[in-house]
TIRO-2110 file (N, C-alpha, C; in Angstrom, 1 decimal):
// TIRO-2110
25.8, 44.6, 54.4, N, 1, A
24.9, 43.8, 53.8, CA, 1, A
24.2, 43.2, 54.8, C, 1, A
23.1, 43.2, 54.7, N, 2, A
22.0, 42.8, 55.8, CA, 2, A
22.0, 41.2, 55.6, C, 2, A
21.4, 40.7, 56.7, N, 3, A
21.2, 39.3, 56.8, CA, 3, A
20.3, 38.9, 55.6, C, 3, A
19.3, 39.6, 55.6, N, 4, A
18.2, 39.1, 54.4, CA, 4, A
18.9, 39.0, 53.1, C, 4, A
19.5, 40.2, 52.9, N, 5, A
20.3, 40.2, 51.4, CA, 5, A
21.3, 39.0, 51.3, C, 5, A
22.2, 38.6, 52.4, N, 6, A
22.9, 37.5, 52.2, CA, 6, A
22.1, 36.2, 51.9, C, 6, A
20.9, 36.0, 52.7, N, 7, A
20.2, 34.8, 52.3, CA, 7, A
19.6, 34.7, 50.9, C, 7, A
19.1, 35.9, 50.6, N, 8, A
18.6, 36.1, 49.2, CA, 8, A
19.9, 35.7, 48.2, C, 8, A
21.0, 36.1, 48.3, N, 9, A
22.0, 35.8, 47.3, CA, 9, A
22.5, 34.4, 47.5, C, 9, A
22.3, 33.8, 48.8, N, 10, A
22.6, 32.5, 48.9, CA, 10, A
21.7, 31.6, 48.1, C, 10, A
20.4, 31.9, 48.3, N, 11, A
19.4, 31.1, 47.9, CA, 11, A
19.5, 31.1, 46.0, C, 11, A
19.7, 32.3, 45.6, N, 12, A
19.9, 32.6, 44.3, CA, 12, A
21.0, 31.7, 43.8, C, 12, A
22.2, 31.6, 44.2, N, 13, A
23.4, 30.6, 44.2, CA, 13, A
23.1, 29.3, 44.1, C, 13, A
22.1, 28.8, 45.1, N, 14, A
21.5, 27.4, 45.2, CA, 14, A
20.8, 27.1, 44.1, C, 14, A
19.8, 28.0, 44.0, N, 15, A
19.0, 27.9, 42.7, CA, 15, A
19.7, 27.8, 41.3, C, 15, A
20.7, 28.4, 41.0, N, 16, A
21.6, 28.3, 39.9, CA, 16, A
22.0, 26.9, 39.7, C, 16, A
22.4, 26.4, 41.0, N, 17, A
23.1, 25.1, 40.8, CA, 17, A
21.9, 24.0, 40.5, C, 17, A
20.8, 24.2, 40.9, N, 18, A
19.7, 23.4, 40.8, CA, 18, A
19.1, 23.5, 39.5, C, 18, A
19.2, 24.7, 38.8, N, 19, A
18.5, 24.8, 37.6, CA, 19, A
18.5, 23.7, 36.6, C, 19, A
17.4, 23.4, 36.0, N, 20, A
17.3, 22.3, 34.9, CA, 20, A
17.2, 23.0, 33.6, C, 20, A
18.2, 22.6, 32.8, N, 21, A
18.3, 23.3, 31.4, CA, 21, A
17.8, 22.4, 30.3, C, 21, A
16.8, 22.5, 29.7, N, 22, A
16.1, 21.6, 28.8, CA, 22, A
16.8, 21.9, 27.5, C, 22, A
17.4, 20.7, 26.7, N, 23, A
17.9, 21.0, 25.4, CA, 23, A
16.8, 21.1, 24.4, C, 23, A
17.3, 21.8, 23.3, N, 24, A
16.2, 21.9, 22.2, CA, 24, A
16.0, 20.5, 21.6, C, 24, A
14.9, 19.9, 21.1, N, 25, A
14.6, 18.7, 20.6, CA, 25, A
15.0, 18.7, 19.2, C, 25, A
15.8, 17.5, 19.0, N, 26, A
16.2, 17.2, 17.4, CA, 26, A
15.1, 16.7, 16.7, C, 26, A
14.8, 17.5, 15.8, N, 27, A
13.8, 16.9, 15.0, CA, 27, A
14.2, 16.5, 13.5, C, 27, A
13.5, 15.3, 13.3, N, 28, A
13.9, 14.7, 11.9, CA, 28, A
12.7, 14.8, 11.1, C, 28, A
12.7, 15.1, 9.9, N, 29, A
11.5, 15.2, 8.8, CA, 29, A
12.0, 14.3, 7.9, C, 29, A
10.9, 13.6, 7.5, N, 30, A
11.0, 12.5, 6.6, CA, 30, A
10.7, 13.2, 5.4, C, 30, A
11.4, 12.8, 4.3, N, 31, A
11.3, 13.4, 3.1, CA, 31, A
9.8, 12.7, 2.5, C, 31, A
8.9, 13.3, 1.7, N, 32, A
7.8, 12.7, 1.1, CA, 32, A
8.2, 11.6, 0.2, C, 32, A
7.5, 10.4, 0.2, N, 33, A
7.7, 9.4, -0.7, CA, 33, A
7.5, 9.7, -2.3, C, 33, A
8.3, 9.4, -3.1, N, 34, A
8.2, 9.7, -4.7, CA, 34, A
7.5, 8.5, -5.3, C, 34, A
6.3, 8.5, -5.7, N, 35, A
5.7, 7.4, -6.4, CA, 35, A
6.0, 7.2, -7.7, C, 35, A
6.3, 6.1, -8.1, N, 36, A
6.5, 5.8, -9.7, CA, 36, A
5.2, 6.1, -10.3, C, 36, A
5.5, 6.3, -11.7, N, 37, A
4.4, 6.7, -12.6, CA, 37, A
4.0, 5.2, -13.1, C, 37, A
2.8, 5.0, -13.0, N, 38, A
2.3, 3.7, -13.4, CA, 38, A
1.5, 4.0, -14.6, C, 38, A
1.3, 2.9, -15.7, N, 39, A
0.6, 2.9, -16.8, CA, 39, A
-0.9, 2.9, -16.5, C, 39, A
-1.8, 3.5, -17.2, N, 40, A
-3.1, 3.3, -17.1, CA, 40, A
-3.7, 1.9, -17.0, C, 40, A
-3.1, 1.0, -17.8, N, 41, A
-3.9, -0.1, -17.9, CA, 41, A
-3.5, -1.1, -16.4, C, 41, A
-2.3, -0.7, -16.0, N, 42, A
-2.1, -1.4, -14.6, CA, 42, A
-2.8, -0.7, -13.5, C, 42, A
-3.1, 0.5, -13.5, N, 43, A
-4.0, 1.0, -12.4, CA, 43, A
-5.2, 0.3, -12.5, C, 43, A
-5.8, 0.3, -13.9, N, 44, A
-7.3, -0.2, -14.0, CA, 44, A
-7.4, -1.8, -13.4, C, 44, A
-6.1, -2.2, -13.6, N, 45, A
-6.1, -3.9, -13.4, CA, 45, A
-6.1, -3.9, -11.8, C, 45, A
-5.1, -3.0, -11.2, N, 46, A
-5.2, -3.0, -9.7, CA, 46, A
-6.4, -2.8, -9.1, C, 46, A
-6.9, -1.8, -9.6, N, 47, A
-8.4, -1.4, -9.1, CA, 47, A
-9.5, -2.6, -9.3, C, 47, A
-9.5, -3.3, -10.5, N, 48, A
-10.2, -4.6, -10.5, CA, 48, A
-9.9, -5.7, -9.7, C, 48, A
-8.4, -5.9, -9.5, N, 49, A
-8.0, -6.9, -8.6, CA, 49, A
-8.5, -6.6, -7.3, C, 49, A
-8.4, -5.6, -6.7, N, 50, A
-8.9, -5.1, -5.2, CA, 50, A
-10.2, -5.2, -5.1, C, 50, A
-11.1, -4.9, -6.1, N, 51, A
-12.5, -5.1, -6.1, CA, 51, A
-12.8, -6.7, -5.9, C, 51, A
-12.1, -7.4, -6.8, N, 52, A
-12.2, -8.8, -6.5, CA, 52, A
-11.9, -9.3, -5.2, C, 52, A
-10.8, -8.7, -4.7, N, 53, A
-10.3, -9.1, -3.3, CA, 53, A
-11.4, -8.8, -2.2, C, 53, A
-11.8, -7.6, -2.4, N, 54, A
-13.1, -7.1, -1.5, CA, 54, A
-14.3, -8.2, -1.5, C, 54, A
-14.6, -8.8, -2.7, N, 55, A
-15.7, -9.6, -2.8, CA, 55, A
-15.3, -11.1, -2.6, C, 55, A
-14.0, -11.3, -2.1, N, 56, A
-13.3, -12.8, -2.0, CA, 56, A
-13.7, -13.5, -3.1, C, 56, A
-13.3, -13.0, -4.5, N, 57, A
-13.5, -13.5, -5.6, CA, 57, A
-12.3, -13.9, -6.7, C, 57, A
-11.3, -14.4, -6.1, N, 58, A
-9.9, -14.3, -6.7, CA, 58, A
-9.5, -15.8, -7.2, C, 58, A
-10.4, -16.4, -7.2, N, 59, A
-10.2, -17.8, -7.6, CA, 59, A
-9.7, -18.0, -9.1, C, 59, A
-10.1, -17.1, -10.1, N, 60, A
-9.5, -17.0, -11.5, CA, 60, A
-8.2, -16.4, -11.5, C, 60, A
-7.9, -15.5, -10.6, N, 61, A
-6.6, -14.8, -10.5, CA, 61, A
-5.7, -16.0, -10.2, C, 61, A
-6.0, -16.9, -9.3, N, 62, A
-5.2, -17.9, -8.9, CA, 62, A
-4.7, -18.7, -9.9, C, 62, A
-5.5, -19.1, -11.1, N, 63, A
-5.0, -19.7, -12.1, CA, 63, A
-3.9, -19.2, -12.7, C, 63, A
-3.6, -17.9, -12.7, N, 64, A
-2.4, -17.2, -13.3, CA, 64, A
-1.4, -17.0, -12.3, C, 64, A
-1.4, -17.5, -11.2, N, 65, A
-0.3, -17.3, -10.0, CA, 65, A
0.8, -18.2, -10.1, C, 65, A
1.9, -17.8, -10.7, N, 66, A
3.0, -18.9, -10.7, CA, 66, A
4.0, -18.8, -9.7, C, 66, A
4.3, -17.6, -9.1, N, 67, A
5.4, -17.3, -8.2, CA, 67, A
4.7, -16.8, -6.9, C, 67, A
3.6, -16.9, -6.4, N, 68, A
3.0, -16.5, -5.2, CA, 68, A
2.8, -15.0, -5.2, C, 68, A
2.6, -14.6, -6.3, N, 69, A
2.3, -13.2, -6.6, CA, 69, A
0.9, -12.7, -5.9, C, 69, A
-0.1, -13.7, -6.1, N, 70, A
-1.3, -13.3, -5.5, CA, 70, A
-1.4, -13.2, -3.9, C, 70, A
-0.4, -14.1, -3.3, N, 71, A
-0.3, -14.1, -1.6, CA, 71, A
0.6, -12.7, -1.4, C, 71, A
1.4, -12.3, -2.1, N, 72, A
2.1, -10.9, -1.7, CA, 72, A
1.1, -10.0, -1.6, C, 72, A
0.6, -9.7, -3.1, N, 73, A
-0.5, -8.6, -3.1, CA, 73, A
-1.5, -8.7, -1.9, C, 73, A
-2.0, -9.9, -1.8, N, 74, A
-3.2, -10.1, -0.8, CA, 74, A
-2.7, -9.6, 0.7, C, 74, A
-1.6, -10.1, 1.0, N, 75, A
-1.0, -9.9, 2.4, CA, 75, A
-0.8, -8.1, 2.3, C, 75, A
-0.3, -7.6, 1.5, N, 76, A
-0.4, -6.1, 1.5, CA, 76, A
-1.6, -5.4, 1.6, C, 76, A
-2.6, -5.9, 0.9, N, 77, A
-3.9, -5.4, 1.0, CA, 77, A
-4.6, -5.7, 2.2, C, 77, A
-4.3, -6.9, 2.9, N, 78, A
-4.9, -7.2, 4.2, CA, 78, A
-4.3, -6.1, 5.2, C, 78, A
-3.0, -5.9, 5.2, N, 79, A
-2.5, -5.0, 6.1, CA, 79, A
-2.9, -3.5, 5.9, C, 79, A
-3.1, -3.1, 4.6, N, 80, A
-3.4, -1.8, 4.4, CA, 80, A
-4.9, -1.4, 3.8, C, 80, A
-5.9, -2.3, 4.2, N, 81, A
-7.3, -2.2, 3.6, CA, 81, A
-7.9, -1.1, 4.1, C, 81, A
-7.3, -0.4, 5.0, N, 82, A
-8.2, 0.9, 5.8, CA, 82, A
-7.9, 2.1, 4.8, C, 82, A
-6.8, 2.2, 3.9, N, 83, A
-6.7, 3.2, 3.0, CA, 83, A
-7.9, 3.3, 2.1, C, 83, A
-8.2, 4.5, 1.6, N, 84, A
-9.1, 4.7, 0.5, CA, 84, A
-8.9, 3.9, -0.7, C, 84, A
-9.6, 3.5, -1.6, N, 85, A
-9.1, 2.9, -2.6, CA, 85, A
-8.3, 3.5, -3.6, C, 85, A
-8.2, 4.8, -3.9, N, 86, A
-7.4, 5.3, -4.8, CA, 86, A
-6.0, 5.4, -4.1, C, 86, A
-6.0, 5.7, -2.8, N, 87, A
-4.6, 5.7, -2.2, CA, 87, A
-4.0, 4.3, -2.2, C, 87, A
-5.0, 3.3, -1.7, N, 88, A
-4.6, 1.8, -1.8, CA, 88, A
-3.8, 1.5, -3.4, C, 88, A
-4.6, 1.8, -4.4, N, 89, A
-4.0, 1.6, -5.7, CA, 89, A
-2.6, 2.1, -5.8, C, 89, A
-2.6, 3.3, -5.5, N, 90, A
-1.2, 4.0, -5.6, CA, 90, A
0.0, 3.3, -4.7, C, 90, A
-0.5, 2.9, -3.6, N, 91, A
0.5, 2.2, -2.6, CA, 91, A
0.9, 0.8, -3.1, C, 91, A
-0.2, 0.0, -3.5, N, 92, A
0.1, -1.3, -3.7, CA, 92, A
0.8, -1.5, -5.1, C, 92, A
0.6, -0.5, -6.0, N, 93, A
1.6, -0.5, -7.2, CA, 93, A
2.9, 0.0, -7.1, C, 93, A
3.1, 0.8, -5.9, N, 94, A
4.5, 1.3, -5.7, CA, 94, A
5.2, 0.1, -5.1, C, 94, A
4.8, -0.8, -4.3, N, 95, A
5.5, -1.8, -3.9, CA, 95, A
5.4, -3.2, -4.5, C, 95, A
4.1, -3.3, -5.3, N, 96, A
3.9, -4.8, -5.9, CA, 96, A
3.6, -4.7, -7.3, C, 96, A
4.0, -3.6, -8.1, N, 97, A
3.8, -3.6, -9.4, CA, 97, A
4.1, -4.7, -10.1, C, 97, A
5.5, -5.3, -10.0, N, 98, A
5.8, -6.5, -10.3, CA, 98, A
5.1, -7.7, -10.3, C, 98, A
4.4, -7.7, -8.9, N, 99, A
3.5, -8.9, -9.0, CA, 99, A
2.3, -8.8, -10.0, C, 99, A
1.7, -7.6, -10.0, N, 100, A
0.7, -7.6, -10.8, CA, 100, A
1.2, -7.7, -12.4, C, 100, A
2.3, -7.3, -12.7, N, 101, A
2.8, -7.5, -14.2, CA, 101, A
3.2, -9.1, -14.4, C, 101, A
3.8, -9.8, -13.2, N, 102, A
3.7, -11.1, -13.6, CA, 102, A
2.5, -11.7, -13.8, C, 102, A
1.5, -11.3, -13.1, N, 103, A
0.0, -12.1, -13.3, CA, 103, A
-0.5, -11.7, -14.7, C, 103, A
-0.3, -10.5, -15.1, N, 104, A
-0.8, -10.1, -16.4, CA, 104, A
0.2, -10.7, -17.4, C, 104, A
1.2, -11.0, -17.3, N, 105, A
2.0, -11.9, -18.3, CA, 105, A
1.5, -13.3, -18.4, C, 105, A
1.4, -14.0, -17.3, N, 106, A
0.5, -15.2, -17.3, CA, 106, A
-0.9, -15.2, -18.0, C, 106, A
-1.7, -14.1, -17.8, N, 107, A
-2.9, -14.0, -18.6, CA, 107, A
-2.6, -13.8, -20.0, C, 107, A
-1.7, -13.2, -20.5, N, 108, A
-1.3, -12.8, -21.7, CA, 108, A
-0.9, -14.0, -22.7, C, 108, A
-0.2, -15.0, -21.7, N, 109, A
0.2, -16.3, -22.4, CA, 109, A
-1.0, -17.3, -22.7, C, 109, A
-1.9, -17.2, -21.7, N, 110, A
-3.0, -18.2, -21.7, CA, 110, A
-4.3, -17.6, -22.5, C, 110, A
-4.4, -16.6, -22.4, N, 111, A
-5.5, -15.9, -23.0, CA, 111, A
-5.3, -15.1, -24.4, C, 111, A
-6.3, -15.0, -25.3, N, 112, A
-6.1, -14.1, -26.4, CA, 112, A
-6.4, -12.6, -26.2, C, 112, A
-5.7, -11.9, -25.1, N, 113, A
-6.1, -10.7, -25.0, CA, 113, A
-4.7, -9.9, -24.7, C, 113, A
-4.6, -8.6, -24.7, N, 114, A
-3.4, -7.6, -24.5, CA, 114, A
-4.0, -7.0, -23.3, C, 114, A
-3.3, -7.2, -22.2, N, 115, A
-3.7, -6.6, -21.1, CA, 115, A
-3.4, -4.9, -21.2, C, 115, A
-2.4, -4.4, -22.0, N, 116, A
-2.1, -3.2, -22.1, CA, 116, A
-3.3, -2.4, -22.9, C, 116, A
-4.1, -3.0, -23.6, N, 117, A
-5.2, -2.5, -24.4, CA, 117, A
-6.6, -2.6, -23.6, C, 117, A
-6.6, -3.1, -22.4, N, 118, A
-7.6, -3.3, -21.5, CA, 118, A
-7.5, -2.1, -20.5, C, 118, A
-8.2, -0.9, -20.7, N, 119, A
-8.1, 0.3, -19.8, CA, 119, A
-9.3, 0.6, -19.1, C, 119, A
-10.3, -0.1, -19.0, N, 120, A
-11.4, 0.1, -18.4, CA, 120, A
-11.7, -0.8, -17.4, C, 120, A
-12.3, -0.6, -16.4, N, 121, A
-12.8, -1.6, -15.3, CA, 121, A
-13.8, -2.7, -15.9, C, 121, A
-14.5, -2.4, -16.8, N, 122, A
-15.7, -3.1, -17.5, CA, 122, A
-15.0, -4.1, -18.3, C, 122, A
-14.0, -3.8, -19.0, N, 123, A
-13.2, -4.8, -19.9, CA, 123, A
-12.7, -6.0, -18.9, C, 123, A
-12.1, -5.7, -17.8, N, 124, A
-11.7, -6.5, -17.0, CA, 124, A
-12.7, -7.5, -16.4, C, 124, A
-14.0, -6.7, -16.1, N, 125, A
-14.9, -7.4, -15.6, CA, 125, A
-15.6, -8.3, -16.6, C, 125, A
-15.8, -7.8, -17.9, N, 126, A
-16.2, -8.7, -19.0, CA, 126, A
-15.3, -9.9, -19.1, C, 126, A
-14.1, -9.8, -19.2, N, 127, A
-12.9, -10.7, -19.3, CA, 127, A
-13.2, -11.8, -18.3, C, 127, A
-13.3, -11.3, -16.9, N, 128, A
-13.4, -12.3, -15.9, CA, 128, A
-14.7, -13.4, -15.9, C, 128, A
-15.7, -12.6, -16.4, N, 129, A
-17.1, -13.3, -16.4, CA, 129, A
-16.8, -14.5, -17.5, C, 129, A
-16.5, -14.0, -18.8, N, 130, A
-16.1, -14.8, -19.9, CA, 130, A
-15.2, -16.1, -19.3, C, 130, A
-14.3, -15.7, -18.6, N, 131, A
-13.3, -16.8, -18.1, CA, 131, A
-13.9, -17.7, -17.0, C, 131, A
-14.7, -17.0, -16.3, N, 132, A
-15.5, -18.0, -15.4, CA, 132, A
-16.4, -19.2, -16.1, C, 132, A
-17.0, -18.6, -17.3, N, 133, A
-17.9, -19.4, -18.0, CA, 133, A
-17.2, -20.6, -18.8, C, 133, A
-15.7, -20.4, -18.9, N, 134, A
-15.0, -21.5, -19.4, CA, 134, A
-14.7, -22.6, -18.4, C, 134, A
-15.0, -22.5, -17.2, N, 135, A
-14.7, -23.5, -16.2, CA, 135, A
-15.8, -24.4, -16.3, C, 135, A
-15.6, -25.7, -16.2, N, 136, A
-16.6, -26.7, -16.4, CA, 136, A
-17.2, -26.7, -15.0, C, 136, A
-18.7, -27.0, -14.9, N, 137, A
-19.4, -27.1, -13.7, CA, 137, A
-19.1, -28.2, -12.9, C, 137, A
-19.2, -28.2, -11.4, N, 138, A
-19.2, -29.4, -10.8, CA, 138, A
-20.1, -30.2, -11.0, C, 138, A
-19.9, -31.6, -10.6, N, 139, A
-20.6, -32.6, -10.9, CA, 139, A
-21.5, -32.8, -9.6, C, 139, A
-21.0, -32.2, -8.5, N, 140, A
-21.5, -32.7, -7.2, CA, 140, A
-22.7, -31.8, -6.8, C, 140, A
END
């Protein structure tokens, strides 16, 4: 064996000792979220509520808030307002449908309406304006 061959073999042995072996990455795949099926009246009400939220016009909704439902919903909306409306409705109902139902229960107790029969945005807008007209004007 020549001197050159010895050097080559020695370098290969040294290189094997210093060789870095990268492990395969462990990949975790999250399962897609399964959304609860929501009734149409609740989707419409959530859409109306978000529109009022965007206009900063939730004073009348506050009249029907007994357990800080509006605060919970509004906090979620503030954090996730960048979602498109359709996605936002689906997501807010996934986590806060009980808050909307509580508000609707209070509306049902106080008003002569059935929230489940109000399946259009216009029906809620008309109710909101009629409810606003019942509030006495300020004297100042």
